[in-house]
N, C-alpha and C positions, 0 to 999 in steps of 0.2 A: 325600554318598554318590554312587556312580557310577550314572548314569541307566540303564545297561543292566541293573542289578539289577531294574528294574521292567518288563522286557520279557517278553512271552509271545506265543505263536502263537495267532491267532484266525482260524478259517475265515471267508471272506467271507459265506457263507450264514447266519451267526449274526447279522448286522446287521439289525435290524428296520426295515422301511420304512413300516410302519403300526402304530399302537398296538393293543393288545388291546381287544376290545369285548365286554362293557362294560369300562371301564377297570380296575375292581377285580378282574377275572378274570385279570389278569396273574400269572405265577408269582412266587413269593417264596422265596428261599433264606434261611432263618433260620439265623444263625450266632451261637449263644450264646457268652458269654465263657468264656475259660480252657479251651479244648479240649473242651467238651461237644459231642456229635455234632451235625453240621449236619442241618437238616430241610428237606425239599422241601414247601413250602406254597403258598398263593396269597395275594394282597394282601388279599382279603376276610377272611382269618383274623386280621388285625391286632388286632381287639378281644379275641380269645381269647389272643393272645400277650402283649400289653401288660397292665399292671396298673392297677386303679382308683387314681387319684391321680397317675398319669403325665400329663405335659403334652406334646402334640405341637406343635412350632413349624413353621409353614409360611411360605413366602415369597410375598407377595401382589403381587410385581411383575407387570407386564403386558408382553408382547412387542409391540414396535412393528415395522412393516414396514421394517426397517432396511437392506435391500439396495437400493441405488439404481443404476440403469443410466444412464450419462450419456455425453456426448461432450466432447472438447477440440478446439478449432479453433486451428490455427496457420497463418495464411494460408489456402492452399487445402487444407492437410493436415488431415484429420479422424481422430481416434483415439477408439475406444470405451473408456470407463473404467468399471469396476465399483467402487463404493464400499460398504464395509460399516461403517456407523456403529457405534462401540462405547462412547463415553462423551461425555456432554454437558459442555461447558466454558463455557457461557454461554447467553444468550437466543438468540443466532444462531450459536453456534459448537459444532462437534462434532469430536472426534477420530475418525478413520476409517482403516481399512485399504483401500488402493486397489490395483487391478491393471489394467494393468501400471504400477507406480510409476515406471518409467524414462520413461514417456511424459509425465510432469508436471514442471513447474518451479514454484518459488515465484513467486507473482504471476499464474499462469495461472488461467483460469476454466473450470469444468466446468458444462455445461448439462444439466439433467434435464427430461424431459417425460413425460407420461402420456397414453395413449390413453383416450378416453371420459371425460376429466376436464372439469369445468366450466372456462370460459375463464379465470377468475381463478386457478385452481389448476393450469393445464396446464403452466406453466413455472416452473422453479426453478433458480437459479444459485448457485454456490459458488466462492469464490476460495481458492486454496491459500496459506495464511499461513505454514506451516512444513512441513518434511519431516523425518521422523525415521527410525529404523531399521525394517527389516522391512516396508516399504511403508506405514508409518503417516504420516498427514498431519493437519494442523489445518486445518479448513475454516471459512470465514466465509461464511454463507449470506445470500442477498438478502432473506430474510424472517426474522422474529424472533418468539420467544415462541409463543403459541397459533397464529398464522398459519403459522409454520414447522411446527409439529406437524401442523396440518391438511394442509399440502402434502405432508408425508412420508406421511401416511396415504393420500393419493390416488396418490402417485407410486411409493412404495416397494413392495417385495415381502417376503413373510414370509421371514426369514433362516434357512431350514432348514440344519442342520449339513451340512458338506461331504460327510460319509459317507452322507447321504441324498440331497442335491441332486445328487451325482455319479451316482446310480443311477436317478433319476426326476425329472420336473418337479414343481414346486410346483403344487398345485391348490386348488380351493375348500375341500376338506375340511381342509386344513392350517390355515386361518385359525381353525378351532375346535379341531382336534386338538392344535395346538401352544400352547394356552393352558391353564393349570390352572383348576380349579374356583374358586380363590381369587384369580385375576388381577384386580387393581383399580388399581394404581398404574402408569401407563405409563412405560416407560423402559428395559426390558430389550431386548437384541438377541439373546438366547438364552433359551429357557425353563428354569426351574428344574425339570428333568424328573422328579425323584422325585415332585413334586406332581401330575404328570399321572395318577397312579394313583387319585386320590380321586374318589369319586362322592357325591352327596347321601345315598344310602342308607348308605354306609360311614361318613360323618361322623355320621349319626344314631345308628348302632350304637355308635360310639366314645363319643359323649357319653352315651348311655344306660348305658354301663358305667362312667361316672365318669372318663373320660379327657378332659382339657381340650384345647382347640385355641387357640393364640395365633398372631398374625400379626406378622411382621417384613417389612422390605423390603430387598432387595439387587438393584439393577439389574444383571443379569448382562451382562457385556461379551463381545465377540467373542474377546477374549483367551483365553477358556476353551477355544477350539478350536485355539489355536496349538500347534504341536509344540514339545517341549523340544529345542532344538538343541544345548544345552551338553552336555558329557560328564559334568559333575558338577552336582549339584543346587544347590550354593552359587553357581554362575555363572548361574543362570536368573533372569530378572527377571519378576515378576508385574505385570500391568497393574492399575491401581487401578479399583475399582468403588465406586459410591456406595450407601450404605445408611442405614436408619433403624430404631432401636428406640425406641419411645415409653416415657416413664416408667411408664405404666400396665402395659405388657407386661413391662417389667423387674421391676416389683413383683410381678406375678402369678407370674412364673417363680421369683423368690426365695422367695415364700410357699409355692409348691408344693414346692420342694426342702426348705424348713425342716420341712415336714410329712412328709418321706420319699418324696415323689414323684420320678420321674426326668424329666429333660428329654430329649425324643426329637426330634432334628432331622430334618425332612423335607428331605433333600438336602444336598449339600456347601455350597450357598449359604447356607442357614440356619445351618449349622454355623460357617461362616467369620465371619459377622457377629457371631454370639453369642460366639465365642472372642475376637474383636477387642474386644468390649465388656465382657468379664468380667475382673475383677481377679484377682490371685494368691490372694485370699481366697475366690474362688468366687462372689462377688457380681456379678450382672449389672447393668450400669449403662445408663441411657438413652444413646443414641448417635445422631449424625447427622453423616455425613462419609464420607470415602473409606477403604477398606481395601485393602491389597495383601498381606494375610497369606498366607504360603506355608508349608504344614504338611507336614513330612516325618517319617519315623521318628525318634524321640527327643523329639518335641514332647510336652509334658505338658498334657493337656486339662483345662480348668478349668470348662467349662460343660456339656458334652454327655455323656450317659450311654448313649444309644442313637441309632443313625443308620439311617434308611431312605434307600437310595440305589440308583441304577441301576448297571449294569455298564459300566465305563469303558474308555477306550482304553489300549493298552499304552504305557508310557513317559510317560503323561500326569501332570500335576500332581494330577489327581483320584485316580488309582490310588495315587500316593504318599501322598495324604491318608488314604485308607482303610487303607493299609498301616501308617500311623502309629497309626491308631485301633484296629486289630484284629491287627496283626502281619503282617509281610511274608510269612513262610512260611505263615501261616494263610490269607491272602488268595490266595496263589498256589494253594494246595490248593483253596480254594473256587472260584476261577475255572476250574481244571482240571475240577472236578466239574460246574460250570455248562456248560462247553463240551461235555463228554461227554454231558450230559443234555439237550442241545438247548435250553438257555435262550436267550432273545433278548437281544441286547446293544444298548447305547447309548440315545439319547434316547427312542425309541419302544419300547424293549425292556422286559424284566422287571426285577425289583427284588431287592435283598437287604436284610435287616434285621440290623444288626451291633450287638452289645453290646460296649461298650468293655472292653478287656483291663485287668484290675486290675493296678496296678503298686505 
């Protein structure tokens, strides 16, 4: 499909720079299946909209401070290099996007340092092993395993999305605001932002209504923010992300569906790993590995019945995914309503609840 089919105009002032407080007070655009009228609600209404027996799936990945500021020395010449880690490739190796990429050659070293870090963690180095397209490099770090993880925690910065970072500086609030209630497994370089809307009170009300919550893991990569530069969707390459669905979670989801419950994905990350792990028979299987699934209109969903998600960028792979889920015309109409009604967009913004279009 032509990428420009997924374009729309979004005023700059609709981009949220801070989350709603409390989190479950964010607005919620409820979009039922098959052309039933849209409803303006709030996230706190979820227990009233969903049904007993439904199961919500959340992503329990935890965001790491994946933006590293470093320097490259070439004789007396020093260049500043910004690295955004996006996928771990080994105990001491990460794939990263770097800027400016033209300042680096294979074999060169980047040095990172942190102010106010302990002496043992104040310095970190990485050698450029490979260079790929679009500023992607493979880095071989001077530390490995838990020691590397600890160094990144001291030296790195919270990887706010560019549409937030370009408008304000990161601050201490972001270290909490940009983690979900369920964050447990370190490895993401972007938050699974639909999960930001949950509070302990909301979870308690959902469970009291007989709505289950299950956890999967998908370590979100920085590729989620990359623009689609191709003119046609078939020419766009998705970056792989690592995820896990345990046998126990897979069984719980299959049991719930067998009893008539719906699977409700919290965010496109939960949706993508579940669709990756589900067979044509609709059975969810245990999974541990990479997924680079790219969902566009025409895709037949196997696992997900309902999707809670934020409002996404024009021409993005995420807007393509929700257009596949609920129909392109339906989503364009919903986004037009959201823009006219002052909904807040993107990572810290409001949410929509989509029921899958029956086919």
